[in-house]
C-alpha positions in Angstrom: 2.5 42.0 5.6 0.6 38.9 5.0 2.5 35.7 5.8 1.3 32.4 4.3 2.7 29.0 5.3 2.6 26.2 2.8 3.6 22.6 3.0 4.6 20.3 0.1 4.6 16.6 0.5 6.6 14.4 -2.0 7.0 10.7 -2.1 10.6 9.6 -1.5 9.9 6.1 -2.9 13.0 5.3 -5.0 14.0 2.3 -6.8 16.9 1.0 -8.9 16.3 -1.8 -11.4 14.6 -4.5 -9.3 16.2 -3.5 -6.1 14.2 -1.0 -4.0 16.7 1.0 -1.9 14.5 2.8 0.6 11.2 4.4 1.2 10.1 7.6 2.8 8.3 11.0 2.6 10.0 14.3 2.0 8.3 17.4 3.4 9.0 20.9 2.1 7.7 24.1 3.6 7.2 27.5 2.0 7.2 30.9 3.8 6.0 33.6 1.5 4.8 37.1 1.5 2.6 38.9 -1.1 5.7 40.8 -2.5 8.2 38.0 -2.3 9.3 35.3 -4.7 8.2 31.9 -3.4 11.0 29.7 -2.1 10.7 26.2 -0.8 13.0 24.7 1.8 13.4 21.1 3.0 11.6 20.6 6.3 12.0 16.9 7.3 12.0 13.4 6.1 9.4 11.0 7.6 10.2 7.3 7.5 9.6 4.1 9.5 12.5 1.7 10.2 10.3 -1.3 9.9 8.3 -0.1 6.8 10.6 -1.3 4.1 11.0 0.1 0.6 7.3 0.6 -0.2 6.7 3.1 2.5 5.8 6.3 0.7 4.6 4.6 -2.4 1.0 5.0 -1.5 -0.7 8.5 -1.8 0.0 10.2 1.5 -1.6 13.4 2.4 -2.0 16.1 5.1 -5.2 16.9 6.9 -6.1 19.7 9.4 -4.9 23.2 9.9 -2.5 24.5 12.5 -1.7 21.3 14.2 -1.5 19.0 11.2 -2.0 15.3 10.7 0.1 13.3 8.1 -1.5 10.1 6.9 0.9 7.6 5.3 0.7 4.0 4.3 2.4 1.0 2.8 1.7 -2.6 1.8 5.2 -4.0 1.4 5.4 -6.3 4.4 3.5 -9.0 6.1 2.1 -6.4 8.5 0.7 -3.5 6.3 -0.9 -0.5 7.9 -1.8 3.2 7.7 0.1 5.5 9.9 -0.9 8.8 11.6 1.9 11.4 12.3 1.4 14.7 14.0 3.6 17.9 14.4 1.9 19.3 17.5 4.4 18.2 20.1 6.1 21.5 20.0 9.5 19.9 19.4 11.7 21.7 16.9 15.1 20.6 15.7 17.3 22.8 13.6 14.4 25.2 13.2 12.3 22.4 11.6 9.1 20.9 12.9 9.5 17.3 14.0 6.7 14.8 13.1 5.9 12.0 15.5 4.1 8.7 14.9 0.9 8.6 16.9 -1.0 5.5 15.6 -1.1 2.7 13.2 -4.5 2.0 11.6 -5.7 -1.4 10.5 -9.2 -2.9 10.3 -10.3 -5.1 13.1 -10.3 -8.9 12.8 -11.4 -10.6 10.6 -10.7 -7.8 8.2 -7.0 -7.5 9.0 -5.2 -6.9 5.7 -2.6 -9.2 4.1 0.4 -8.1 2.1 -1.2 -8.9 -1.3 -4.4 -6.9 -0.5 -3.1 -3.6 -1.6 -4.2 -2.0 1.7 -3.6 1.7 1.3 -3.4 1.7 -2.5 -5.9 4.5 -2.5 -6.9 6.8 0.5 -9.3 9.7 0.7 -10.0 11.9 3.7 -12.4 14.7 4.5 -12.5 16.4 7.9 -12.7 13.5 10.5 -13.2 10.7 8.0 -10.5 8.5 6.5 -11.3 5.9 3.9 -8.7 3.3 2.9 -9.1 0.8 0.1 -7.8 -2.8 -0.4 -8.6 -3.3 -4.1 -6.8 -6.6 -4.4 -8.2 -8.3 -1.3 -10.4 -11.4 -1.6 -9.2 -12.5 -5.1 -9.2 -8.9 -6.2 -12.8 -8.3 -5.3 -11.8 -5.2 -3.3 -13.0 -3.5 -0.1 -12.9 -0.1 1.5 -12.4 0.6 5.2 -13.8 3.6 7.1 -12.0 5.2 9.9 -13.2 8.1 12.0 -11.2 10.2 14.3 -9.6 13.5 15.3 -6.1 14.9 15.3 -4.5 11.9 17.1 -7.2 9.3 17.8 -8.7 7.3 15.0 -10.9 4.1 15.1 -12.2 1.6 12.6 -15.9 2.0 11.9 -17.0 0.0 8.8 -16.1 -2.1 5.8 -17.7 -1.3 2.5 -18.1 -3.6 -0.5 -20.5 -4.2 -3.3 -23.2 -6.7 -2.6 -22.8 -8.2 -6.1 -19.0 -8.3 -5.8 -17.1 -10.8 -7.9 -13.5 -11.8 -8.3 -11.5 -9.2 -10.2 -13.8 -6.2 -9.6 -11.1 -4.1 -8.0 -13.5 -2.3 -5.8 -11.8 0.8 -4.4 -8.8 1.1 -6.7 -10.0 4.7 -7.1 -12.3 6.6 -4.7 -13.3 10.2 -4.2 -14.8 11.7 -1.0 -16.5 15.0 -0.5 -18.5 15.7 2.6 -21.2 13.0 3.0 -20.8 11.6 -0.5 -18.3 8.8 -1.5 -17.7 7.6 -5.0 -16.0 4.2 -5.3 -14.8 2.8 -8.7 -14.8 -0.9 -9.6 -13.3 -0.9 -13.1 -12.9 -4.7 -13.3 -16.6 -5.6 -13.0 -18.4 -7.5 -15.7 -15.4 -8.2 -18.0 -13.7 -4.9 -17.2 -16.6 -2.8 -18.3 -16.6 -1.1 -14.9 -19.1 0.6 -12.5 -18.9 3.3 -9.9 -20.8 3.1 -6.6 -22.1 6.1 -4.7 -22.3 5.8 -0.9 -24.0 8.4 1.3 -23.8 9.3 5.0 -26.8 11.0 6.6 -26.3 13.9 9.0 -23.8 13.2 11.8 -23.9 9.4 11.3 -20.5 7.7 11.0 -22.0 4.8 8.9 -22.3 4.8 5.1 -25.0 3.2 2.9 -25.1 2.6 -0.8 -27.2 5.1 -2.8 -26.6 4.3 -6.4 -24.7 2.3 -9.0 -23.5 4.3 -12.0 -23.2 2.5 -15.4 -22.6 4.3 -18.8 -25.3 4.0 -21.4 -22.8 2.6 -23.9 -21.4 0.0 -21.5 -18.8 -2.3 -23.1 -16.3 -5.0 -22.1 -12.7 -3.9 -21.4 -13.5 -0.1 -21.4 -12.4 0.2 -17.7 -15.1 2.7 -16.7 -13.8 4.0 -13.4 -10.2 4.5 -14.4 -10.3 7.9 -12.6 -13.1 9.9 -11.1 -13.7 13.3 -9.4 -16.7 14.6 -7.5 -18.0 18.0 -6.7 -21.4 18.6 -5.1 -23.9 16.5 -7.0 -21.8 16.1 -10.1 -19.2 13.3 -10.8 -17.0 12.8 -13.8 -15.7 9.3 -14.5 -13.1 8.3 -17.1 -13.0 5.1 -19.1 -9.5 4.8 -20.7 -10.4 2.2 -23.4 -13.8 3.6 -24.5 -14.7 5.5 -27.5 -17.1 5.3 -30.5 -14.5 4.5 -33.1 -13.0 1.4 -31.6 -9.5 2.9 -31.3 -9.5 3.0 -27.5 -8.7 6.7 -27.2 -10.8 7.0 -24.0 -13.7 9.1 -22.9 -15.3 10.5 -19.7 -18.8 10.5 -18.5 -20.6 13.1 -16.5 -23.3 12.0 -14.0 -25.4 14.3 -11.8 -27.8 13.7 -8.9 -31.2 15.2 -8.4 -33.1 14.3 -5.2 -30.7 11.4 -4.7 -31.2 10.0 -8.2 -28.1 9.8 -10.4 -28.2 9.9 -14.2 -25.8 10.3 -17.0 -25.7 13.8 -18.4 -23.0 13.7 -21.1 -20.1 11.8 -22.6 -16.9 13.7 -23.2 -14.5 12.8 -26.0 -11.4 14.4 -27.5 -12.1 14.7 -31.3 -8.5 15.4 -32.2 -7.4 12.1 -30.6 -10.0 10.3 -32.6 -8.4 11.7 -35.8 -4.9 10.6 -34.7 -6.0 7.1 -33.9 -7.8 6.8 -37.3 -4.5 7.4 -39.0 -5.1 10.9 -40.4 -1.6 12.1 -40.2 -1.9 15.1 -42.4 0.0 18.1 -40.9 1.4 15.8 -38.2 4.9 14.5 -37.6 5.1 11.1 -39.3 7.8 10.1 -36.9 5.7 10.7 -33.8 5.3 7.1 -32.5 2.8 8.2 -29.8 0.1 8.9 -32.5 -2.6 6.4 -32.1 -1.6 5.5 -28.5 -3.0 8.5 -26.6 -6.0 8.1 -24.3 -8.1 10.5 -22.4 -8.7 10.2 -18.7 -5.6 9.0 -16.7 -6.5 12.0 -14.4 -9.6 14.1 -14.0 -10.6 17.1 -11.9 -13.8 19.0 -11.4 -14.0 22.4 -9.6 -16.6 24.7 -8.0 -17.4 26.2 -11.4 -18.1 22.7 -12.7 -15.1 23.0 -15.1 -13.7 19.6 -15.9 -10.0 19.1 -16.6 -8.9 15.8 -18.2 -5.4 14.4 -18.6 -4.1 12.7 -21.6 -1.5 9.9 -21.5 0.5 8.0 -24.1 0.2 4.2 -24.0 3.5 3.6 -25.9 5.6 6.7 -25.6 9.1 7.1 -27.1 10.5 6.8 -23.6 8.7 3.5 -23.0 9.9 2.2 -26.4 13.5 3.1 -25.6 13.1 1.4 -22.2 11.8 -1.8 -23.8 14.6 -1.8 -26.3 17.2 -1.4 -23.6 15.5 -4.2 -21.6 15.4 -6.4 -24.6 19.1 -5.8 -25.3 19.8 -6.6 -21.6 18.0 -9.9 -21.8 19.6 -10.7 -25.1 23.1 -10.2 -23.6 22.2 -12.4 -20.6 20.9 -15.1 -23.0 24.2 -15.0 -25.0 26.3 -15.2 -21.8 24.4 -18.2 -20.6 
């Protein structure tokens, strides 16, 4: 019988109205066989007493096999940081692995993050490299910090930023790492037109250097090129949530490829049916669908080994959001009348 162990990590970041109750991470494990129905069971909750409510709000992940390393982070206090937990101590409680905190990672002075920097807003890891962004640091210029390490021991190596960085660039709000190639989005550059930077690491070096700057051919203000991105090999796909050729902001995605280290745009991806919706062509559509005209392409994107690209679609003003705003408006109206 083939036995496979799986681990699922969920954010336990909960909130009620404006009061955040607590933060944490919930881990579930799955023990399955080829012939069995998959069943998940709760394994443990990971939390830090001093972390506050935003612990678990950042995208945590697990790296390694066998003895695993859990990377978590938060930016909700005056002392933000990234935390390394491991489950290799051999301690088991109630038949569940117990995770232990091994280290807190922060850049060395003078790069120590502040509460408003967004340190840990986005993190990526590959093998022994961990990259953490602070997109709101330095008047929202943004930086990315490189850590290298092993199972338990990690050290700060380098800070990345764009040479031509300006206030509001949001460098590092989205990143993608694969092997020795790192793509970093800066969607706020040049009046929110956006760019993506490609960094490269040569051989066994731990230091990164900039290789290219990607800009779409039909660059335009407020298109937010770099909303999301995904990288595989020498191909990267980058979404721009406000871009399209009809002016209706239904979004698009761009495919760039590298040949001998030179990156160039290969194609622009659009969803034609969303172009029709936004243009008001409601034939054969539900006239009561309030999301028509508010969909955009590219809140998420994925590219796999077959170079198949999967793009997400999101509603800017969904029915749920409209109900929420109505309730919120009613709430403030009642408060106004009481006052």
